[in-house]
Each structure stands twice: as C-alpha cells, then as structure tokens.
N, C-alpha and C positions, 0 to 999 in steps of 0.2 A: 578368186572371183567373188563378187558380191557387191552390194550397193555401197556408195560412198556415204559415210555417216554425215549427218547434218552438222554444220559448224559448231552449234551449241553442244554437240555430243563429243567433239574432239577434245581429248584431254590436253589442255594447254601446258602441261608440265612434262618434264622429262624424267630421266632415271634418278634414283636416289644414290647419293654418295656417302659412304661411311668412312670416316678418317679416324685412325687411332694410332697410339704409339705402343709397339710390341718390344718387349725386353726378351731376348732370346737366351736360352740356357748357356751356361758356361761351356766353352769348348765347341761352340756352334760352328759347323763346317760349311754353312751357307749352301748346302746342296738343295735346300728347299727352293732356292731361287731358280733351279733348273726346271721346275715344274710350273704348270699353270697355277698361279697363286690365288688361293681362295681363303676365305675367313677360317674355315675348319683347318686348312693346312697350317696356317700360321699359329692357330691354337695348339696344335700338336707340338711345335717346336718352341713355343714360348714358355718362359719361365713365370707362369702365372697369368692372370687375366690382363688384357690390354687396357691402356688409359685412353678411353674414347674421347676425342676432342671436337668432333663435328659429325653431324648426321642431318643432312639437308637434301632437299629435292630441287633439281635443276629446273628453272623457269625458262621461258621463251627468251626473254631478254637477258643479256649478260649480267652476271652477279659478281659481287666481291664480298668474301667473308673474312673478317679478322678474328683469329682465334689465338688464344694464349695458352701455352702449356710449358711446363717445367722439364728440363733435361735431367734425367736420373743420375745415379752414382756411377753407372757404367755406360757412358754414352757410346762406346764402341760396340755395344751389344743392342742398342736401341735403333729401331727402324720406324719411321713415319710412313704408314701405308694408307693409301686411299683406294677403296674398292668400290666401283659404281655397279649398279644393277643392270646398266646397258652402255652402249657406246657413247662416249661423251669426252670432249677435250677439256682438260684441266690444266691451268697454269698454277704453279706453286712457287712462292717466294718466301724463304725463311729468313728471318732477321732477328738478331739478338736484341732484346729490349734492356738489357743491363740490369742494374740494381733497381731501377724505377718500374720494371716490368710488372712485379706482383702488386705494386701500389698505384698503378697508373689510373685505375678506376676511381679510387678514393681521391687522387690528386685532381682528376677531372671534376669530381663533384665539389671539391674544395674551391676550384677556380670558379665554378659557376656560382657558388655561395658568395665569394668575394665580389664578384661582378654585380650580383644582385644586391648586396649590401651597399656598395658604392652608389648604385642607382637609387636605391630606396632612401638612403640617408641624405643624398644630394650633396655629399662633401665634395663631389666633383661633378662636372657637367656629364651627362649621360654618354655623350660621344667620346669624351676622354676616358670614361670608365670602361666602355666597350673596347677601346683601343688598347688600354692596359690589359684587359682580359685576353685579347688576341695576342699580345706580346707574351704573356705568361704561357699560353698554349704553345707558341712557337718555341719558347725556351725549353719546355718539357720535351717536345718532340725532337729538339736539338740534342738534348742530353741522351735520347735514344737513337741518335743518328739517323733520323728519318724526317728531317726538315722538308716540307714540300718545295718543289720549285715554284718560281713566280707564276708559271702557267697553271700549275695545280692549285695555287692559292687563289688565283682569279676564278677558277671553276667552282670554288667553294662558295663564292658570292652568288646570290640568286639574281641572275641578270634580268630575269623577267620583272621582278619587283622593282629593281633599281631603274631599269629602263622606263617602266610604266610610271614611277615616281618623277623621274627627270622630265619626261614628256608632258605630263599632266600639270606639273608645277609651272612649266614654261607657258602652257596654254592658258592656265588660270591667271598667271601673273600678267600676261598681255591683256586678257579680257578684263581684268580689274581696272585698266586704264580707261574703259569706256563709261564707267559709273553704273554698270548694269547691276552690280551686286547691291549697291545702296538702293537702286530702284526696286530690285526684287525684295529687299528688306522691307521697304515701305509697303509693297504689296502684301507680303506675309502679315505685316502688322494689321493692314486693312482687313484681310480675311479672317484674322483671329478675333476681330470685333472687340478688342481691348482686353480680352481674356488671356492671362498668362498660361493657364492650363490649356486652353484651346491652341495657343501658339505652340507649346511643347508637343501636343498631340499631333498638330499639323507637320512640325519638323521631323518628329520621329517616324510618322507614317511615310512621308516622302522618302526619308533616308532608308527605311526598311524595304520599301518596294524597289527603289533604285538599286540598292545593294544586291538584290536578288538577280538582277539582269546585268548590272554592271558589277565589277569587283568592288569591294567595300573601300578599298584605298581611293579609287577614283571618286566614289560617292562622297567620301569625307572632304576630298580636295575640292569638290564642288560646292558642298553644303556648308562647310565651316566658314568660308568667307562671307557668305550671305548671313549666316548667324551672327557673326562678329559685327558686321556693319549694322544689322538690325538693332542689336542690343546697345550699340553706341548711340544710335539715333534716339532711342527711347531711354537712355541712361540706366541700364540694368546690367548686372553681371551675366556674361555670356557663358560662364563655366557650367552651371547646371544644364543648360541646353546642349552645350558641346559634348558633355559626358554622356547625356541621355542619347544624343544622336549616334555617338560611337558605339555604345552598347547595342543599339538597334541595328547599326550597320553590320555588326558581327552576327546578330541573330538573323537579320534578313538575308545575309549572304549565305546562310546554311541551306536555304531552300533549294538552290539550283546547283548544277555542276560548275558553273563559271562564277558563282558569287563570292567564293573565298578560296584563297590558295590551296588549303587542305583538300577541299573538294575536287579542285582540278587535278591534284596528284592522284587522289583515289580514282577519279574518272579515267585518267591516262593509264595507270598501272593495272587497273582492274577492268579494262575496256571489254574483255570477254564476258563479264558478268553485269556490268552496269552501263547505262547511257544517260543522256540528258533527260529523257522522259521518265526513266525509273527514278532518277534523283528527285525530280519535281513531285511525283506521285508519293514516294516514301518519306521524303524529308519535309516537303511543303505543309502537310497537315500538322506535323509536330511543331513547325514554326508558328503557324496560325494559332494553334492552341496555347502556346507559351507566351506570345507577344502581349495579350491583354494583361496577364498577370505581372509581367515585367513592367508594363507602364504604370499599373497600380502601385507597385513597389517604388518605382522612381517618383511618382507623385507623392507618395508618403515621405520618402527621403527629403525631397526638395519642397515640402509643403509650405515652409516659411518663405522660400524664394518665389513661390508661385502664388502667394497670397496677394490680394489686391488686383488692380487693373493696370493696364499699360497706359501711362499718361502721355499721349501723343496726339498732336493735331495733324491728322493724316493729310488733309488738303495742303497745309502748310509745308509738310515734309515733301510732298509731291513736287511743290514749287522749288524747294530748296535743293532737291536731289534728282534732277532729270538726267537723262542719258547725255553724256558730255561729248561723245565722239561716235556719231551714228555710222560713219563710213567704216571705222575700225570695228565697230560692233557687228556689222554685216559680215566682215571678213572672219571675225572670230566665230560668229554663229554658224557660218557655212563650214569651217574647219571642225568645230566642235560637234556639229550634227553628223558630219561624215565619220568622225572618230567614234562617236557613240553608236552609230549605225553599224559600224564594223564590229564593235563590241557585241552588239546584240546578234550579229550574224556569226559570231565565233563557232557555234556548234555546226555551222554549215561550211564555212570557209576554212576553219582550223588555223587561221592566221594568228600569230602570237599578239596578244594585246600590247605588249611592250613595243613591238615593231610598229604597230598602228599608231601608238602614242608618240613615239619618236618621229615617225613620218609626219604626223599632224603638227608637231611642234616646229619642225624644219619648214614646213609648208607655211605656217603662220609667221615664222621669223622672216621668210622672204617677203610675205605680204605686208608685214609690219614695217620694216625699215632695214634694208640689207646693210646700210652703212653705219647703223647704230645698234647693231644686235647686242652689244655688251650691256646696253641699258636693260634689255629684256632679260639677259642672262643673270643680272643682279637679283631678279625675282626668285631664282632657284635657291632653295634652302640647302646649301651644300653640307652644313653640319649634320642635317637629318640623313642625307645620302651616306655620309661618312659613318654615321652611327649604325645604319643598316649593314653597310659592308663589313664593319668590324664585328658586329653581332653575329653575322653569318659565319665569319671565320672562327669566332669563339665556339659556336655550337657545332659546326663541322669538325673543328679540332677536338673537342671533347668527344665527339663521335668516333674520331680516329683512335682515341685513347680507350674506346670501348665502353663509355658510360651509356649511351643510348641502346646499344646491343644488350648490355647487362639488364637494363630495365625491361626491354621487350622479352628477354628470355625468362625473367622472373614471372611476368605476367602469363607467359605461355605455360610455364610449370604449374602455376595455381590452377589454370583452367583444366589441364590434363589430370589433376589430382582428384577432381570431384567425380560422383557417379555419372554414368553416361546419360541418363535421362534428365539430368539437371545441368549438363554442360552448356547447352546453348543459352539458357537464361543467365547462368552464372557468367559466361563469357561476355555476354552483352553488358551486364552491369559492371564487370571489371574493366572492360574496354572503354566504356563511355566515361566512368569516373576517373580512371587512371589517365586517359587522354586529356580529360578536362584539367586535372590538377597539374599534370606535367606541362601541358600547353600554356598554362598561366604563368609558369616560371621559365620555361624553355621555349623558344620560338617554335610555333606549331608546324612550320614548313619542314624542317629536317626531322622532327619527331614523326610526322605523318609519313614521310618517305621511308623512315626506318621500320615503322610498324606494318606497313602494307605487306612486305615480304613475310613478316612474322605471321600475319593472319593467314596468308596463303599456305605457309608451312603448317600451321596449326590445324587448318581445315584438312590438309593432306594427311596428317599423322594422327590426329585425335578423332576418334569416333564420336558422332553425335553433335557435330558443329558444322553449320553452313556458312558460306562466305559472305552472302549479301547482308544478313542481319549484322554481322560484325563490321562490314564496310559502313553501314548507316551508323552504328554506334561509334565508330571512329570519327565520322564526319561530325556528328552531333558534339562529341567530346572535344575534338580539336578546335571546332569553330566556337562553340559556347564557352569553352575554357579560356579563349582569347580575351574574354571580358574580365578575367580574374585579376590581372595587374596591368600596369601601364606598358610592360614589355611583352605581354601576352600575344598581341596581334599587331600587325603593320599599321592598321588604321588608327590604333591607340596613339602610336608615336606621332603619326602625321597630325592628328588632332592637337596633340600637346604642343607640337612644333608651331602650328598655326596660332594657338592661343598665346604662346610665348611671344611670337612676333607682334601680336595685337596688344600686348601688354597685360595679359591675363594668364600667367603661368599656372599650369596644372601640375601639382606635385605628385610624386609616386604614391605617397600615403593618402592623399585626398582621393585619388582615383581608386585605390585599394579599398577604401572605406565603402564606396558605392559599388564598385565593379565586382568585388569578390562575393558579396551576398547575392548579387544578380546572377552571377555564375551558378552558385549553389542552387538558386531557385530554378533557373532554366534547365540545369542538368537534371535536377529532380523530376521536372516534367517530362524531359526527353526520355528518362529511364522508365517512367511510368508508360509513356506512349509506346516505346519500343517493346516493353514487356507485354503490353495489351495486344499490339499487332502481332508479336511473335506467338502469343497463346491462341489468337484467333486463326491465323493463317498457317501455322506450323503443321497441323495435321495434313493440309492439302499441298504443302511445298514439296 
C-alpha cells in the first residue's frame, strides 16, 4: 500500500546485468549447476578471477551490445555466465570473429581514415569514395561471416534524412521553375543596400533562425538556391556566403530539439529527462552568445570578398527577373507553406518530417504535371542521396566492428577516473569536445545514437554525474562539431552539392580551412557557457 510515485520519480532503468567468462578448476564435476547460481558460488568453483566482459543497466527500450572476448586454452572448462540483479529477458548470440576479431577496431578506424582521405584529396568523387568505404566494410564483415542481409543493410541508412532530402529537393526543384528564387535574390540585394557585409549578415541571420525551427538540411535546401541566384545576378562568388550560411545553419539548429538530427535523437532517447522547452531554455542562450563571435570570425576570414559594394541596378534587375509562372508559384507556395507548418508543429503532432516532405513532394508532383513528372524528378540530386546512403552504411558498419563503442567506453573510463567532486565538470568538458571532434570526422547521427546509452550508463554507475548537463554537452558538441569538415553534417554536403550544380564547387580543404576554426571557437564558447551554467545551478539541482 502507498501512493503511486510521480512519473519523474519512477526509475526508467531496469536491473543490472553482469557478464563474465569463468574458467573452472580441473576435474570440475559441474555439481554447482544444480544449485541457484550466484556470483559467489561461481567464484568458489572457479580457477582464478573471471574475465568480465560486460556490466550494463537494462533500459526501457530494447538494447543490443556487441562485446568481444577471447576463448582461453581450455574452452571445455570455460563458461559464459550472465547474472542479472532482477528478472529480465536476455537473448545471447555467440559468433566466432576469426583472425580479424582482435584487429577489427583497428581495421574499422583504418577504413574511416581511407574514406576520409579519398574525400579530402578529391581523387574520387565523394559518392564513389563513400561507396568504396561501404564495400570495404562489407568485405570485413564477410570475412567474419556476419554480412548483414539486404533488409538489415537498408535499416542502416537513415530513412528520415534520405526521405527529407528527396522530398525537399523535389519541392525546391519545381519551385525554381517559377523564377521566385531570382526574385528573392533581387529583394535580398535591395535590403542589403549595396553592402556585402549586410548581405552576409542578412543571409546568416535568416538561416540561423530558420534552422532553429526547421531542420538545417531543409533550411539550406531553401536558402542555397536564393544565394546562388543572387550572387550570379550581381556577379560575385557565392561560396563565402554559402559556407557562412551552412555554419550558421548548424549553429542555429542547435537551439531547439527539432533543429538538428543529434538533438532529435537525444530528445527521443532521453524523453524522460528533456523536452522541447528544456532544449530551448538550456541551448538557446548558448547559441545566442556564440553567434555574434562566429559572424565576426567569418567577416574576418572573408574580409577580402566582403570589401566593396554590390554593383547592381536593382530596378533593372526587378524588370529582368520577374515571377515567370504565377499559377505554379501559388501551387508551390501552398504546398511549401503546409510542409513548413507541419515542421513547426512537429513537437505537437510528432509526425516524421520525412513523411511530411515526401507527401508534399507527391502532392506538388500531381499539381505540377502528372504526365511529365520525369522532368521534375531530374531536379533530384541522386548522387547526393547515394552519398548519404553509402556513408550511413560505412558508419554503421564500423559501429558493428566496435569502433564507436570503443570510443564511448574510453570516454566513460576517463570520467569515472577523476575525483567525485570534479566529475560533472570534467564529464561536460570531455563530452562536448570529444563529440565535436568525432562528429567532425564521423557523421554525428550514429555517433549521437551510440553516445546516449553510454551517458545513461555513466550516470547510473558513476557517482557525482547528472544526465541533463551531459545531454546538453552532447548536443552542443555534435551540432557545433558538424562545422568542422565537409562531411561533419548533412547540411554541409547539401550545400556543396548545390554549389557544384551551380558551377561553384566547394572543396573539402576549402571548407575545412573555414569550418574547423569556427568549430573550435563555437565549442570553446559552448564549454564556457555550460561550465558557467553548471556552477550556478548545480547547488540547486
């Protein structure tokens, strides 16, 4: 009898499971199997201490752990034992990894380095580099006799990102036929008053605000065409503006739970602790504090490109670039408005943005021309979609080989090694910087999905650490870290793809020179902000 505890007081985790390999003494009669098996009983019959291979806490949602251990010299005397602290169902599948088993983490790291070098040096197109990396991962898994089925392989690809990209590419491609992007470019030129600096400030501000409430991929798909058309009209290089917009899309998207894929993952997996309002309250101020300094940095980097004025006869441009198809513009406007409205209502409706995007694209295809839809489909950048699909396979494949889990375990070990009174701040610093650096070189979506269970386990097992500050550190690091390299975030690839189509390719190195220092600056401000907030509010938490 008693009162039902409040929902926030209910422990969302289950029992702890301890797994170890016990080597029994010579001549073992196995009579210990007839008793209720406990850890102490096994220790009495074991020939020395066990080799512990796992110690984890069961969560509400199903989990899968990949653990590697070696078989000893006397396998007939070895037993893999899993002892939970409570009733729980456990499925166990043992598989021999062969000769590659001990080296699989190093092989996975080598594959990532090879893919990264191919993309960085541009000796191959990035799509081909990613496909080669995916092939190498499949070969390694094949040598271990655990090649995924086609169905499993498809689940490795982030359908949300791919569906969102396909739908928005189609919507934007059809909308471009109306001439509205040229018209908006002329309007932006007019609002800038001939100042290149004001133009960049205008574009970055709009991108940052939109990215907070739309996802940053959608924002870049909408803003990049306007930027390219505008810069062509006034005969200037669009790449400084495109790179600046992309950096601000990743920064602005950090402010809310729906602005960036890592935030969506954290919000879904830690829904017991965080919600849309908490994201905005805790991350929004950090984004606002960081943004002016990043713009000053971008102004300094592109100061030569921003020198002078925009030489454009705005009235003449307005005459040259009117709306060419008002009927189609109305159809596109209605569809795009409904799609964006559904994006804004995502915290209420919980409808997947990818589904909304695809539904809007099909709706617009029907309104455009049902008999010539192939013309609209030609506007989809299929090579970009293939790149994302292959990159997801690469990252999930190296995750299967244990690379991401090894990284997460190292971070957890470092945090647990420091004194209790310093663990929270040390954990924040380590999580934010490690997440930023790894997210710059490994896609931040699977890395975030791997780190969230590690954070829950860390809070469960290590004294002096709270979950919410670590969640904010992970969001800041994963989102800001996306600015580090061209493959750090989905929005970066989309921008590069759009620029390449318009004849202004953005190379890996050129983005790295601007994006990586921007990442360092933003992460430094995020670290200072998190440390200050933790020191102020920790005594009352």
